[in-house]
N, C-alpha and C positions, 0 to 999 in steps of 0.2 A: 504493500499500499504506500505509494510514493505520495510525500506531502504536496498538496497543490502549491504551496509557497514556502519559502524558508521561514522558519519561525521569526516572529517579529522580535527583533533584537532590542536588548536594553543594554547596559553597561556594567563594569567589573562585578566582583563576588557578591556583594550586597545588592546588585541589581540583576543578576541572573546570566551574566555573560558565559560563565561556565556551563550553566544549564544549557543554553542554546547550543554551544559547542558540542556537548554530549548528545543532544537531540539531533540536530542537523548535520554535523560533520561526522560524529562517531556512531550514531545510531545506537548508542548505549542507553537505553530507556531508564534502566534502573538509576544510573548515575544522574541522567536528566531530571528525573523525578525527585531524587534526593535534594539535588541542588534547587528546583523550583520551589519544593517544600520549605527548604531552609530560608530562601528569600522571603516567602509568604509567612513564615513563622516569625519573623521580626516584627515587634509591637507595632512599629509604625506602618507595617503593611498589612497586618490583620484587619485593620479598619479602613484600609484604603486611604490613609491620611495622604500618602504620596500617590496621587491618582495615575501616575504613569505606570504603576504596577499592575492595573486593571488587565492589561494585555498578558501579564504573566499567567493569569488564570487560562487564557486561550492555550498558551504554550504547555502549560501543565496538563490540560485536558487533552491536547494533541499527544503529549507523551504517554498519558495513561492508555489512550486509544491504541497507540502503537504497541505498547506492552500487552494489552489485552489481545490485540490480534496475533502478536508473536506466540501467545499462550494458548491459542484456540486448538491446536493439534496436540500440544505436549502436556497441557494442564487444564483441562476442560472445566474443572471446578473453580480455579482461580480467575480464568479469563473474564467471566461475567462481572466479577468484583471490580476490575480494572475499567471495564465499560461503564459501569455504574459511577465510579470515581471520576471518569472523564466527563460524564453528563453533569455531575454536580459542579466540577470546576468550570465548565463552559457555561452552564446556567449564571453563575457568578459573573463570568465575562460578559455574557449577553446583557445582563443588567447594567453593566458599566461601559458599554461601548462609546458612550460619549467622552470617555476618558483615554481612548486609544490614541496613540500618537498620530498626528494629522498627516505626516509624510507617508505613513503606512497604513492609514486607516481603511482603505477599501480591502487591502489584503488580509488585515486583522479581522474585519468584519466577515469577509469570505470564510476564513479559515474557522472562525468561530461557529458559524452556521454549519459549515461542511463537517467538521468533526463532531459537532452535536448529533447530526443527522446520521452519520456513520457509526457513532456509537451506540445510538438507539437501534440502528439497523442490525449491528453484530450482536448486540444484547437480544434482540428479538430472534435472531437465527440460532442462538444458543438456548433460549429458554422457551420458544414458542408460545410465550403468553400474549393473548389477545390484546390486553391493555398496552404492552410494550409495542406491539405491531402498530396500534393506533397512534402512539407516540412517535414512532420512527415514520409513519406516513405524514403525520403533521410536520415533523421536523424537515422531511425532505421538501414538502410543499413550502415552508418558510425559507428554506435555503433557496429554492427558485424565485420565491417572491422578493427576497432581499439580495439577490445577486447584484453585486455593484456594477453599474453601467460601464464604468471605467476599465473593467477587467474583461468586457465581452470579447474584445479582439485579441487578448493575449493568449498565445497557445498553451501556454501551461494551465491556465484557467479555463480555456475552451475544453481541454482534455479532461480536467477535473469535473466539469459540468457534464461531459458526455458520460464519463463513470457514473456520475450521480444519478443520471437518468436510467442506467441500466440497474444500479441498486434499487431505485424507487420502483422500477417496473417488476423487480422480483417479489415485492411484497404487496403490489396492487391487488385489490380485491377484484375478482373475475366479474 
């Protein structure tokens, strides 16, 4: 599952630079999760006093989603937990999109909606719970509704959108 865009970057240890390095460059999801969680555990970030950390929830959700996806075949009992954690982090990000960095705003919004829908989708495929299917279907609809216009011609995001259509079609009611 290739990320639609590189994780939205912040700066040094207290801001998550190592976490994005582990997520994007090394694909070491355990280390990325630990680093993002360490950044968000700082008292000033727990309450989003420093608003620029809102996007860190998107990156953490992305990392949880990737970790869950990696576990689908090797540890089916643990994988759903990571998808659920991804959804929780991404919901926090969605509630705070107004604080996303303006230079990367469209990419951050895209990734927030994309990984939310993908996490619900993967969770549904593992659990087959109708309520999760409904959430996945709604999340895919929101992804398409909120797809940033600026990204429509970008090949990376065009490819992500095509993949999202295939995912959505997998769970559409007949």
